[in-house]
Backbone as JSON, one array per atom type, in Angstrom:
{
  "sequence": "XXXXXXXXXXXXXXXXXXXXXXXXXXXXXXXXXXXXXXXXXXXXXXXXXXXXXXXXXXXXXXXXXXXXXXXXXXXXXXXXXXXXXXXXXXXXXXXXXXXXXXXXXXXXXXXXXXXXXXXXXXXXXXXXXXXXXXXXXXXXXXXXXXXXXXXXXXXXXXXXXXXXXXXXXXXXXXXXXXXXXXXXXXXXXXXXXXXXXXXXXXXXXXXXXXXXXXXXXXXXXXXXXXXXXXXXXXXX",
  "N": [[74.0, 104.95, 117.58], [73.16, 102.98, 120.0], [73.27, 99.79, 121.22], [71.65, 97.41, 123.03], [72.07, 98.99, 125.32], [74.52, 100.16, 125.27], [77.18, 102.66, 123.05], [77.42, 102.35, 119.74], [79.58, 103.96, 117.1], [78.09, 104.32, 114.15], [80.14, 104.61, 111.51], [81.81, 104.55, 108.58], [84.9, 103.32, 106.92], [86.15, 104.7, 106.11], [85.73, 107.15, 107.28], [86.13, 106.01, 109.91], [89.23, 105.85, 109.71], [89.43, 108.67, 109.66], [89.11, 109.83, 111.45], [90.58, 108.57, 113.56], [93.36, 109.54, 112.91], [92.92, 112.44, 113.12], [92.5, 112.28, 116.63], [95.35, 111.04, 116.12], [97.18, 113.29, 115.83], [96.04, 114.89, 117.31], [96.62, 116.83, 120.33], [95.69, 115.31, 122.78], [94.41, 113.05, 125.13], [92.88, 110.18, 123.65], [90.89, 107.08, 123.99], [90.04, 104.24, 122.0], [87.8, 102.15, 121.47], [86.83, 98.56, 120.36], [83.97, 97.37, 119.85], [82.19, 93.95, 120.39], [79.6, 91.57, 120.69], [80.13, 90.52, 122.66], [81.54, 92.05, 124.29], [79.12, 93.9, 124.65], [77.52, 92.46, 126.0], [78.14, 91.98, 128.57], [78.45, 94.28, 129.89], [75.95, 94.15, 130.45], [75.93, 93.79, 133.01], [78.12, 94.93, 134.06], [78.66, 97.83, 135.16], [80.65, 99.5, 135.35], [82.59, 98.93, 133.31], [80.23, 99.54, 130.8], [80.2, 102.18, 131.43], [82.67, 103.25, 130.37], [82.85, 102.42, 127.94], [80.72, 103.26, 126.75], [81.91, 106.57, 127.59], [84.34, 106.41, 125.61], [86.5, 107.91, 122.99], [85.96, 107.01, 120.45], [83.94, 104.71, 119.72], [83.95, 101.09, 117.76], [82.53, 99.0, 115.69], [83.03, 95.35, 115.88], [82.55, 91.96, 114.94], [80.0, 89.75, 113.93], [77.5, 89.75, 114.63], [76.22, 92.33, 115.33], [76.48, 93.46, 113.41], [73.61, 92.58, 112.41], [72.49, 93.09, 114.45], [71.58, 96.23, 114.18], [70.34, 96.13, 111.97], [68.32, 94.65, 113.33], [67.24, 96.83, 114.4], [65.92, 98.62, 112.57], [68.09, 99.64, 110.84], [71.99, 100.62, 109.7], [74.24, 98.82, 109.63], [77.24, 100.43, 108.67], [80.15, 99.28, 108.79], [81.45, 96.54, 109.32], [84.47, 95.89, 111.24], [87.07, 94.4, 112.33], [89.16, 94.51, 115.28], [91.9, 92.84, 115.11], [92.43, 94.06, 112.34], [92.2, 96.8, 112.64], [94.33, 97.36, 114.22], [96.17, 97.19, 112.54], [96.22, 99.05, 110.48], [96.19, 101.57, 112.13], [98.65, 101.63, 113.26], [100.25, 102.15, 111.04], [99.23, 103.95, 109.84], [100.49, 105.82, 112.79], [103.98, 104.53, 111.98], [106.88, 105.97, 111.84], [106.91, 108.91, 111.84], [107.79, 109.27, 114.42], [106.13, 109.0, 116.82], [106.45, 107.01, 119.59], [105.55, 104.27, 120.68], [103.57, 102.37, 122.65], [103.63, 99.08, 124.54], [101.54, 97.46, 126.67], [101.38, 94.3, 127.95], [100.58, 91.15, 128.48], [101.69, 89.27, 131.14], [101.22, 86.83, 130.88], [100.3, 85.84, 128.6], [100.27, 84.65, 125.27], [101.83, 85.59, 124.35], [105.3, 87.05, 124.26], [106.68, 90.74, 124.98], [108.68, 91.13, 124.02], [108.7, 89.49, 122.41], [106.31, 90.23, 120.17], [107.41, 92.58, 119.85], [110.17, 92.32, 118.06], [108.42, 90.96, 116.04], [107.05, 93.12, 114.92], [108.42, 95.18, 113.97], [109.55, 93.71, 112.04], [107.34, 94.57, 109.72], [106.38, 96.68, 110.97], [109.16, 98.38, 109.75], [109.92, 100.93, 110.92], [109.12, 101.77, 113.49], [108.57, 102.91, 116.72], [109.32, 101.22, 119.65], [108.35, 100.49, 122.85], [107.39, 99.51, 126.44], [106.33, 96.69, 128.13], [106.66, 93.2, 129.69], [103.69, 93.15, 131.83], [102.53, 91.84, 135.18], [99.51, 92.03, 135.95], [97.7, 91.39, 138.49], [100.1, 91.01, 140.91], [101.05, 93.92, 140.9], [100.87, 97.14, 140.51], [99.56, 99.89, 137.87], [101.12, 102.51, 136.03], [101.24, 104.58, 133.74], [102.38, 107.32, 133.29], [104.63, 108.92, 132.92], [106.19, 107.86, 130.98], [106.54, 108.9, 127.26], [105.55, 108.07, 124.62], [102.59, 108.48, 122.55], [100.91, 106.47, 121.43], [99.61, 103.68, 122.59], [99.01, 100.1, 123.09], [97.13, 97.66, 124.46], [97.1, 93.5, 125.34], [95.15, 92.94, 127.47], [92.82, 91.82, 127.45], [89.06, 92.37, 127.21], [87.25, 92.71, 130.02], [89.56, 94.08, 131.37], [91.56, 95.21, 129.82], [90.69, 97.53, 129.13], [89.96, 99.04, 131.04], [92.34, 99.22, 132.01], [94.03, 100.78, 130.46], [91.63, 103.23, 130.42], [92.41, 103.87, 132.69], [94.87, 105.34, 132.5], [95.02, 107.77, 131.24], [97.05, 110.42, 130.29], [99.35, 112.97, 129.64], [100.53, 112.74, 127.39], [100.24, 111.06, 126.01], [98.23, 109.88, 123.47], [96.63, 108.31, 122.02], [94.9, 105.67, 122.66], [94.13, 101.7, 122.45], [92.22, 98.75, 123.19], [93.5, 95.25, 122.09], [93.11, 92.65, 122.29], [93.72, 89.27, 121.97], [95.12, 90.1, 119.05], [98.03, 90.26, 118.63], [99.31, 87.96, 119.04], [98.1, 86.9, 117.0], [100.4, 88.1, 114.91], [102.95, 86.44, 116.11], [103.1, 84.28, 116.03], [101.39, 82.78, 117.07], [98.7, 82.29, 117.52], [96.49, 80.58, 115.06], [95.27, 83.01, 112.47], [91.69, 83.25, 111.65], [90.72, 81.82, 107.87], [90.61, 84.65, 105.29], [87.7, 84.31, 104.24], [86.42, 83.09, 105.96], [86.11, 85.03, 108.31], [85.05, 87.23, 107.13], [82.65, 86.35, 106.58], [81.7, 86.59, 108.67], [82.45, 83.96, 110.32], [84.89, 83.81, 112.27], [84.04, 83.0, 114.89], [84.06, 80.62, 114.97], [85.84, 78.74, 113.59], [87.83, 79.64, 115.79], [87.5, 78.36, 118.16], [87.71, 75.58, 117.3], [90.36, 75.28, 115.95], [91.66, 76.29, 117.82], [92.31, 75.23, 120.53], [93.62, 75.39, 123.48], [92.43, 76.03, 126.61], [89.75, 75.53, 125.68], [86.8, 74.75, 126.86], [86.0, 77.71, 128.25], [86.28, 79.16, 125.9], [84.82, 77.87, 124.25], [82.2, 78.84, 126.04], [82.19, 81.51, 125.19], [81.3, 81.54, 122.62], [78.89, 80.56, 122.68], [77.54, 82.93, 124.05], [77.86, 84.72, 122.27], [76.43, 83.82, 119.54], [74.28, 82.33, 120.9], [73.21, 84.15, 123.38], [73.65, 86.44, 122.92], [71.98, 86.97, 120.63], [69.06, 86.82, 121.27], [68.51, 87.85, 123.36], [68.15, 90.62, 121.48], [66.74, 89.99, 120.23], [64.46, 90.09, 121.38], [64.54, 92.61, 122.44], [63.53, 96.05, 124.01]],
  "CA": [[73.08, 104.03, 117.98], [72.82, 102.47, 121.18], [72.6, 98.43, 121.75], [70.87, 97.48, 124.79], [72.55, 100.26, 126.41], [76.25, 100.39, 124.68], [77.28, 102.86, 122.19], [78.18, 101.99, 118.35], [79.62, 105.07, 116.41], [78.15, 103.6, 113.08], [81.08, 105.17, 110.7], [82.13, 103.55, 106.93], [86.23, 102.65, 107.57], [87.53, 105.96, 105.81], [85.38, 108.04, 108.76], [86.62, 105.62, 111.44], [90.41, 106.76, 109.44], [90.07, 110.13, 109.7], [88.68, 110.61, 113.3], [91.68, 108.12, 114.27], [94.45, 110.12, 112.36], [92.68, 113.54, 114.16], [93.12, 111.7, 117.51], [96.93, 111.13, 116.7], [96.94, 115.04, 115.63], [95.79, 116.35, 118.85], [97.0, 116.55, 121.34], [95.22, 114.91, 124.2], [94.13, 111.2, 125.62], [91.64, 109.24, 123.0], [90.58, 105.96, 123.63], [89.14, 103.29, 121.41], [87.32, 100.53, 121.67], [86.35, 97.83, 119.5], [83.14, 96.37, 120.13], [81.57, 92.99, 120.24], [78.34, 90.9, 121.21], [80.3, 89.38, 123.96], [81.17, 93.59, 125.11], [78.0, 94.23, 124.95], [77.07, 91.54, 127.45], [79.65, 92.23, 129.68], [78.26, 95.89, 129.9], [74.72, 94.21, 130.88], [75.88, 93.62, 134.71], [79.4, 96.37, 134.3], [78.11, 99.56, 134.64], [81.22, 100.71, 135.13], [82.73, 98.81, 132.24], [79.39, 100.7, 130.19], [80.46, 103.92, 131.31], [83.84, 104.07, 129.66], [82.84, 101.97, 126.45], [79.66, 104.73, 126.28], [82.22, 107.34, 127.23], [85.06, 106.38, 124.8], [86.34, 109.09, 121.91], [85.5, 105.37, 119.22], [83.71, 102.75, 119.33], [84.02, 100.44, 116.31], [81.99, 97.2, 115.48], [83.31, 93.71, 115.89], [81.39, 91.36, 115.16], [79.33, 90.02, 112.86], [76.15, 90.55, 115.31], [75.72, 93.51, 115.66], [75.73, 93.74, 111.88], [72.61, 91.71, 112.91], [71.21, 93.66, 115.83], [71.61, 97.5, 113.47], [69.43, 95.77, 110.96], [67.13, 94.67, 114.49], [66.37, 97.6, 115.03], [66.19, 99.29, 111.08], [69.02, 100.96, 110.44], [72.25, 99.56, 108.69], [75.96, 98.54, 109.79], [78.21, 100.95, 107.67], [80.74, 98.87, 108.13], [82.67, 96.05, 110.91], [86.29, 96.83, 111.66], [87.58, 93.95, 113.42], [90.32, 94.67, 116.12], [92.82, 92.67, 114.8], [92.91, 94.7, 111.68], [92.08, 97.94, 113.05], [96.18, 98.18, 114.61], [97.57, 97.3, 111.89], [95.52, 101.04, 109.83], [96.61, 102.36, 113.23], [100.21, 101.05, 112.8], [100.36, 102.38, 109.28], [99.57, 105.69, 110.48], [101.86, 105.93, 113.79], [105.19, 104.54, 112.11], [107.49, 107.17, 110.64], [106.16, 109.84, 112.43], [107.92, 109.85, 115.6], [105.3, 108.73, 117.2], [106.41, 106.22, 119.91], [104.41, 102.99, 120.49], [104.13, 101.44, 124.15], [102.83, 97.91, 124.67], [101.25, 96.68, 127.51], [102.12, 93.07, 127.71], [99.92, 91.03, 130.25], [102.73, 88.86, 131.44], [101.22, 85.58, 131.33], [100.3, 85.78, 127.61], [100.78, 83.95, 125.01], [103.43, 86.01, 123.65], [106.63, 88.0, 125.31], [107.11, 91.93, 124.82], [110.28, 91.01, 123.49], [108.21, 88.85, 120.58], [105.57, 90.88, 120.04], [108.56, 93.62, 119.21], [110.21, 91.53, 117.1], [107.24, 90.66, 114.88], [106.5, 94.14, 114.96], [109.85, 95.14, 113.8], [109.37, 92.98, 110.61], [106.53, 94.32, 109.16], [106.76, 98.87, 110.23], [110.6, 98.65, 110.41], [110.34, 101.9, 111.59], [108.1, 101.56, 114.32], [109.64, 103.19, 118.01], [109.14, 100.86, 120.22], [108.18, 100.93, 123.93], [106.39, 98.18, 126.41], [106.62, 95.93, 129.2], [105.41, 92.43, 130.22], [103.16, 93.42, 133.39], [102.13, 91.23, 136.17], [98.29, 92.83, 136.95], [97.87, 90.28, 139.83], [101.02, 91.66, 141.84], [101.51, 95.14, 140.96], [99.67, 98.54, 140.18], [100.78, 100.22, 137.22], [101.32, 104.3, 136.21], [102.61, 104.83, 132.71], [102.46, 109.23, 133.66], [106.42, 108.71, 132.81], [105.65, 107.71, 129.14], [106.62, 109.57, 126.53], [105.08, 107.23, 123.79], [102.14, 108.34, 121.69], [100.24, 105.72, 121.22], [99.13, 102.65, 123.77], [97.98, 98.49, 122.6], [97.11, 97.27, 125.48], [96.11, 93.12, 124.78], [94.63, 91.86, 128.47], [91.28, 90.66, 126.71], [87.86, 92.8, 127.68], [86.96, 94.51, 130.5], [90.41, 94.93, 131.9], [92.41, 96.11, 128.97], [89.39, 98.63, 128.75], [90.11, 99.76, 132.41], [93.88, 99.53, 132.21], [93.68, 101.95, 129.49], [90.86, 104.25, 130.79], [93.08, 104.71, 134.56], [96.28, 105.6, 131.79], [94.89, 109.27, 130.8], [98.4, 111.14, 131.1], [99.33, 114.31, 128.5], [101.68, 112.39, 126.43], [99.15, 109.32, 124.81], [96.71, 110.72, 122.32], [95.12, 107.45, 121.14], [94.82, 103.91, 123.18], [93.92, 100.77, 122.39], [92.78, 97.77, 123.3], [93.77, 94.65, 120.87], [93.16, 91.73, 122.6], [94.62, 88.06, 120.5], [95.54, 90.57, 117.68], [99.32, 90.49, 119.21], [99.03, 86.54, 119.54], [99.01, 86.54, 115.35], [101.29, 88.55, 114.8], [103.82, 86.16, 116.87], [102.41, 82.28, 114.97], [101.28, 82.18, 118.33], [97.34, 81.74, 117.34], [96.71, 81.05, 113.67], [94.0, 83.68, 112.21], [90.86, 82.26, 110.49], [91.25, 82.31, 106.89], [89.77, 85.53, 105.04], [86.6, 83.91, 103.87], [85.21, 83.5, 106.9], [86.4, 86.5, 108.28], [83.94, 88.21, 105.58], [80.85, 86.11, 106.61], [81.32, 86.44, 110.41], [82.62, 82.87, 111.44], [85.91, 83.74, 113.18], [84.79, 82.56, 116.09], [84.12, 78.73, 114.82], [87.51, 79.29, 113.84], [89.24, 79.6, 117.16], [86.2, 77.56, 118.35], [87.85, 73.85, 116.34], [91.57, 75.51, 115.84], [93.03, 77.11, 119.05], [92.05, 73.67, 122.07], [93.9, 75.78, 124.82], [91.06, 77.07, 127.31], [88.36, 75.45, 125.29], [85.28, 75.59, 127.86], [85.79, 78.49, 128.29], [86.08, 79.47, 124.55], [82.74, 77.92, 123.96], [81.09, 79.97, 126.77], [82.14, 83.01, 125.29], [80.87, 81.22, 121.46], [77.29, 79.99, 123.03], [76.91, 83.99, 125.08], [78.02, 85.68, 121.1], [75.78, 82.75, 118.91], [72.8, 82.31, 121.04], [72.5, 84.53, 124.5], [73.21, 87.7, 122.01], [70.73, 87.07, 119.72], [67.85, 86.4, 121.63], [68.23, 88.93, 123.65], [68.25, 91.38, 120.37], [65.03, 90.1, 119.21], [63.49, 90.54, 122.31], [65.08, 93.71, 123.36], [62.41, 97.27, 122.93]],
  "C": [[73.67, 103.34, 119.15], [72.09, 100.69, 120.92], [72.75, 98.13, 122.83], [72.12, 97.75, 125.64], [74.41, 100.94, 125.93], [76.1, 101.65, 123.38], [78.14, 102.6, 121.09], [78.16, 102.99, 117.59], [79.55, 104.36, 114.76], [78.33, 104.87, 111.8], [81.3, 104.2, 109.51], [83.49, 103.52, 107.72], [87.34, 104.33, 106.71], [86.8, 106.83, 106.6], [86.22, 107.49, 110.07], [88.34, 105.96, 110.82], [90.62, 107.88, 109.97], [89.98, 109.95, 110.93], [90.02, 109.83, 113.83], [92.83, 109.38, 113.83], [93.87, 111.23, 112.88], [93.19, 113.32, 115.06], [94.75, 111.52, 117.48], [97.33, 112.38, 115.69], [96.72, 115.71, 117.13], [96.28, 116.32, 120.05], [96.92, 116.34, 123.64], [94.49, 113.93, 124.41], [93.11, 111.05, 124.4], [91.62, 107.98, 123.41], [88.88, 105.92, 122.51], [88.43, 102.05, 121.39], [86.59, 99.24, 120.41], [85.52, 96.63, 119.88], [82.38, 95.24, 120.08], [80.23, 92.47, 121.34], [78.89, 90.7, 122.8], [80.87, 91.02, 125.02], [79.82, 94.1, 125.55], [76.89, 93.65, 126.24], [77.43, 91.24, 128.42], [78.91, 93.44, 129.88], [76.93, 95.67, 130.53], [75.12, 94.34, 132.2], [76.93, 93.89, 135.14], [78.99, 97.49, 134.49], [79.78, 100.48, 134.75], [82.06, 100.28, 133.7], [81.61, 99.8, 130.88], [79.71, 101.27, 130.04], [81.82, 103.99, 130.56], [83.63, 103.6, 128.56], [81.58, 103.35, 126.46], [80.55, 106.32, 127.06], [84.27, 107.77, 126.63], [84.64, 107.54, 123.86], [85.65, 107.55, 120.38], [85.0, 104.4, 119.43], [83.42, 101.76, 118.14], [83.44, 99.26, 116.55], [83.19, 96.65, 115.19], [82.8, 92.79, 116.05], [80.02, 90.88, 114.78], [77.66, 90.32, 113.09], [75.94, 91.23, 115.61], [75.88, 93.99, 114.68], [73.47, 93.32, 111.5], [71.88, 92.74, 113.57], [70.83, 95.56, 114.73], [70.41, 96.63, 112.57], [67.77, 95.22, 111.92], [66.21, 95.58, 114.28], [66.25, 98.64, 113.52], [66.86, 99.9, 110.96], [70.24, 99.42, 109.54], [73.99, 99.27, 109.28], [76.64, 99.58, 108.61], [79.85, 99.44, 107.63], [81.66, 98.08, 109.52], [83.37, 96.37, 110.3], [87.2, 95.54, 112.93], [88.8, 94.96, 114.13], [91.93, 94.66, 115.23], [92.77, 93.65, 113.23], [92.89, 96.35, 111.05], [93.72, 98.59, 113.21], [96.6, 97.61, 114.13], [97.3, 98.65, 111.23], [96.22, 102.06, 111.07], [97.85, 102.5, 112.72], [100.58, 101.96, 111.56], [100.22, 103.63, 109.24], [100.45, 106.36, 111.25], [103.58, 106.02, 112.89], [105.88, 105.55, 111.14], [107.57, 108.59, 111.39], [106.69, 110.38, 113.84], [107.25, 109.94, 116.68], [104.89, 107.32, 118.29], [105.21, 105.1, 120.54], [104.69, 102.1, 122.0], [103.5, 99.97, 124.17], [102.69, 97.08, 125.78], [100.36, 95.6, 127.92], [101.4, 92.0, 129.09], [101.33, 89.2, 129.65], [102.64, 87.29, 131.29], [100.57, 85.4, 129.66], [100.3, 84.7, 126.69], [102.73, 84.27, 124.57], [103.99, 87.36, 124.23], [105.91, 89.53, 124.27], [108.19, 91.92, 123.93], [109.86, 90.41, 121.66], [107.88, 89.35, 119.85], [106.22, 92.49, 119.78], [108.96, 93.51, 117.95], [109.48, 91.72, 115.83], [106.64, 92.22, 114.16], [106.82, 94.97, 113.89], [109.93, 95.26, 112.41], [108.39, 93.28, 109.95], [107.01, 96.45, 109.49], [108.14, 98.82, 111.06], [111.19, 100.33, 111.42], [109.66, 103.49, 112.58], [109.31, 102.61, 115.63], [108.9, 103.05, 118.75], [108.82, 100.38, 121.8], [107.4, 99.99, 125.15], [107.4, 97.3, 127.59], [106.32, 94.4, 129.27], [105.01, 92.71, 131.78], [101.48, 91.9, 133.96], [100.85, 92.29, 137.35], [98.33, 92.75, 138.31], [98.79, 90.77, 141.01], [101.24, 93.08, 141.33], [100.74, 96.08, 140.12], [100.6, 98.91, 139.17], [100.28, 101.84, 136.42], [102.28, 104.41, 135.47], [102.39, 106.85, 133.05], [104.13, 109.23, 132.74], [106.64, 108.68, 131.71], [105.85, 108.42, 128.36], [106.38, 109.1, 124.76], [102.97, 107.92, 123.38], [100.63, 107.76, 121.37], [99.87, 104.39, 122.34], [98.36, 101.7, 123.81], [98.29, 98.49, 123.68], [96.16, 95.57, 125.03], [96.13, 91.6, 126.27], [93.29, 91.45, 128.68], [90.24, 92.36, 127.56], [87.66, 92.51, 129.4], [88.01, 94.47, 130.9], [91.45, 95.86, 131.44], [91.72, 97.57, 128.81], [89.53, 99.76, 129.91], [91.29, 100.15, 132.71], [94.24, 100.89, 131.6], [93.0, 103.34, 130.18], [91.82, 105.38, 132.45], [94.75, 104.99, 134.1], [96.53, 107.12, 131.34], [96.27, 110.1, 131.25], [98.14, 112.35, 129.34], [99.9, 113.69, 127.83], [100.96, 111.44, 125.3], [98.07, 110.6, 124.17], [96.56, 109.65, 121.32], [96.21, 105.81, 122.03], [93.81, 102.99, 122.76], [93.89, 99.5, 122.56], [92.27, 96.22, 122.22], [93.35, 93.44, 121.27], [93.92, 90.49, 122.41], [95.25, 89.39, 119.84], [97.6, 90.5, 118.2], [99.14, 88.73, 118.5], [99.27, 86.14, 117.28], [100.35, 86.77, 114.71], [102.91, 87.64, 115.09], [103.5, 84.99, 116.46], [101.79, 81.58, 116.22], [100.05, 81.69, 118.19], [97.84, 82.27, 115.11], [95.39, 82.34, 113.05], [92.79, 82.61, 111.39], [91.11, 83.64, 109.14], [90.0, 83.38, 106.44], [88.41, 85.58, 104.26], [86.1, 83.93, 104.59], [85.16, 85.04, 107.73], [84.41, 87.42, 107.35], [82.41, 87.68, 105.92], [80.78, 85.77, 107.9], [81.23, 84.88, 111.12], [84.67, 82.9, 111.8], [85.59, 83.2, 113.97], [84.74, 81.06, 116.47], [85.21, 78.72, 114.99], [88.05, 78.75, 115.05], [88.66, 79.02, 118.11], [87.02, 76.3, 118.32], [89.43, 74.82, 116.4], [92.14, 75.76, 117.15], [91.84, 76.47, 119.78], [92.37, 74.66, 122.78], [92.14, 76.76, 125.34], [89.86, 76.81, 126.18], [87.16, 76.29, 125.89], [84.97, 76.91, 127.91], [85.57, 79.9, 126.91], [84.86, 79.21, 124.04], [81.99, 78.42, 124.71], [80.92, 81.34, 126.16], [81.85, 82.76, 123.5], [79.43, 81.14, 121.78], [76.99, 82.05, 123.26], [76.96, 84.77, 123.38], [76.39, 85.45, 120.41], [74.64, 83.17, 119.65], [72.93, 82.94, 122.03], [72.34, 85.94, 124.25], [72.26, 87.97, 121.23], [69.15, 87.0, 120.18], [67.37, 87.62, 122.29], [67.92, 90.74, 122.83], [66.95, 91.59, 120.02], [64.12, 90.58, 120.65], [63.56, 92.23, 123.07], [64.03, 94.55, 122.65], [63.12, 98.14, 121.73]]
}
């Protein structure tokens, strides 16, 4: 289904994981995006971002607003899969298979590559992890020489989706932007309790508990819970 011009793949959790398993077995590049209301609003003004999303191999619904958008269009969303949870499922499928993992890390983010690598190895000791802290403001990166099969990038949307889309090579089989998911692993950020995630209030938790860049976060919340529903209600 398309929501305001952005494709959402309406699949069950089982179907999503089966498709990811297929991607990891196929020797060609596949891009995954975890789409939320903020992505869709950004795509209204950013044609390049919209095209990347619509040409992605899999667009997973992430954000309770998409569930209500489906209802508005007289349909039902099979599953809402948070990017942080999907990342762990992918790592479980990758561990112990000899498929290298490359972490493209924002050097100005909360967590460094070394911190993230150490946190991941505590959970997945058999992962073959590579990567680096990157400064996209002063350097252009080309990953054609890496031999990893999985690429995870935490630059935040839409930068991470653009970066991933520019790194297609014959070795990377699966690539996904993970936003702030690594910061949960390193305890630099605290994730909302499970009950808040289930009812779609993780955005409220972040606004209250994570004071950094509060004004910026409040603007994002306003777009997700006010602007997006209004656009959905009045769309044809």
